[in-house]
C-alpha positions as CSV (number, residue, x, y, z in Angstrom):
1,X,-84.9,20.7,-33.0
2,X,-84.0,19.3,-36.4
3,X,-85.1,16.0,-37.9
4,X,-83.2,13.8,-40.4
5,X,-84.7,13.0,-43.8
6,X,-83.7,10.5,-46.5
7,X,-84.1,12.0,-49.9
8,X,-84.3,9.8,-53.0
9,X,-83.8,11.3,-56.5
10,X,-85.9,9.6,-59.1
11,X,-85.2,10.4,-62.8
12,X,-85.9,9.1,-66.3
13,X,-83.5,6.2,-66.8
14,X,-82.6,7.5,-70.3
15,X,-80.9,10.6,-69.0
16,X,-81.4,14.3,-68.6
17,X,-82.9,16.9,-70.9
18,X,-81.3,19.7,-68.8
19,X,-78.2,21.1,-70.5
20,X,-75.1,19.9,-68.6
21,X,-74.0,23.4,-67.6
22,X,-77.4,24.3,-66.2
23,X,-77.6,21.0,-64.3
24,X,-74.1,21.6,-62.8
25,X,-74.9,25.3,-61.9
26,X,-78.2,24.2,-60.1
27,X,-76.5,21.4,-58.3
28,X,-73.5,23.5,-57.1
29,X,-75.9,26.3,-55.9
30,X,-78.0,23.7,-54.1
31,X,-75.0,22.1,-52.4
32,X,-73.5,25.4,-51.4
33,X,-76.8,26.5,-49.7
34,X,-77.1,23.1,-47.9
35,X,-73.5,23.3,-46.6
36,X,-74.0,26.9,-45.5
37,X,-77.2,26.1,-43.5
38,X,-75.9,22.8,-42.3
39,X,-78.9,21.0,-43.8
40,X,-76.9,18.8,-46.2
41,X,-75.4,15.6,-45.0
42,X,-73.9,12.7,-46.9
43,X,-75.2,11.8,-50.4
44,X,-74.1,10.5,-53.7
45,X,-75.3,9.6,-57.2
46,X,-75.7,5.9,-57.9
47,X,-74.8,3.7,-60.8
48,X,-77.3,3.0,-63.5
49,X,-80.0,0.4,-63.2
50,X,-77.9,-2.1,-65.3
51,X,-75.5,-2.3,-62.4
52,X,-78.2,-3.0,-59.8
53,X,-79.0,-6.2,-58.0
54,X,-82.1,-7.2,-56.0
55,X,-81.7,-9.5,-52.9
56,X,-84.4,-11.5,-51.3
57,X,-84.5,-14.5,-49.0
58,X,-87.3,-16.9,-49.4
59,X,-87.7,-20.2,-47.6
60,X,-84.1,-19.8,-46.3
61,X,-82.7,-19.4,-49.8
62,X,-81.0,-16.2,-50.9
63,X,-82.0,-15.1,-54.4
64,X,-79.9,-12.4,-56.1
65,X,-81.2,-11.0,-59.4
66,X,-79.4,-8.7,-61.8
67,X,-81.0,-5.4,-63.0
68,X,-82.5,-3.7,-64.8
69,X,-85.8,-4.2,-63.2
70,X,-88.8,-3.8,-65.6
71,X,-91.1,-2.6,-62.9
72,X,-89.1,0.6,-62.6
73,X,-90.4,3.5,-64.7
74,X,-88.1,5.8,-62.9
75,X,-84.6,5.2,-61.7
76,X,-83.2,6.0,-58.2
77,X,-80.4,8.3,-59.4
78,X,-79.0,9.1,-56.0
79,X,-79.7,10.0,-52.4
80,X,-79.0,12.6,-49.8
81,X,-79.4,12.9,-46.0
82,X,-80.8,16.2,-44.8
83,X,-81.5,17.9,-41.5
84,X,-84.4,20.3,-41.3
85,X,-86.9,21.6,-38.8
86,X,-89.8,20.2,-40.8
87,X,-90.5,18.1,-43.9
88,X,-91.9,21.3,-45.5
89,X,-88.6,23.0,-44.9
90,X,-86.8,20.0,-46.5
91,X,-89.2,20.1,-49.5
92,X,-88.5,23.8,-50.0
93,X,-84.8,23.2,-50.1
94,X,-85.1,20.1,-52.4
95,X,-87.2,22.2,-54.8
96,X,-83.9,23.9,-55.9
97,X,-82.2,20.5,-56.9
98,X,-82.0,19.5,-60.6
99,X,-83.8,16.3,-59.8
100,X,-86.9,18.4,-59.0
101,X,-86.8,19.7,-62.5
102,X,-85.8,16.5,-64.3
103,X,-87.7,13.9,-62.3
104,X,-89.1,13.6,-58.8
105,X,-87.8,13.7,-55.3
106,X,-89.1,11.6,-52.4
107,X,-88.5,12.9,-48.9
108,X,-88.8,10.4,-46.1
109,X,-88.5,11.3,-42.4
110,X,-86.2,8.9,-40.6
111,X,-87.6,7.2,-37.5
112,X,-86.3,5.3,-34.5
113,X,-86.8,1.6,-34.3
114,X,-89.2,0.6,-31.5
115,X,-86.4,-0.9,-29.4
116,X,-84.4,2.3,-29.6
117,X,-87.0,4.4,-27.8
């Protein structure tokens, strides 16, 4: 039985040191493997941190703040949804993604809300 995982790609906000063709080659090979095995679900890169907003509600008041956010040392460059038997299997697959070379990848198992069980 497979499990779903949310994958967050964290990179240096100043860009990539990986040559563009190498980055593209790695990404295409990674996507092809994920599509072939059925592990790869929806995903996308995201806009830079200057386009981001933070939303909080405090004392009934909504506060929207424009980015960039100084507490970020890395940027969330994108996300993917994966299906794998285990988190270790998901990690092995994600090790072939350019973000693993350029930054860091966080893999989070999805869970059901208590009222969904």
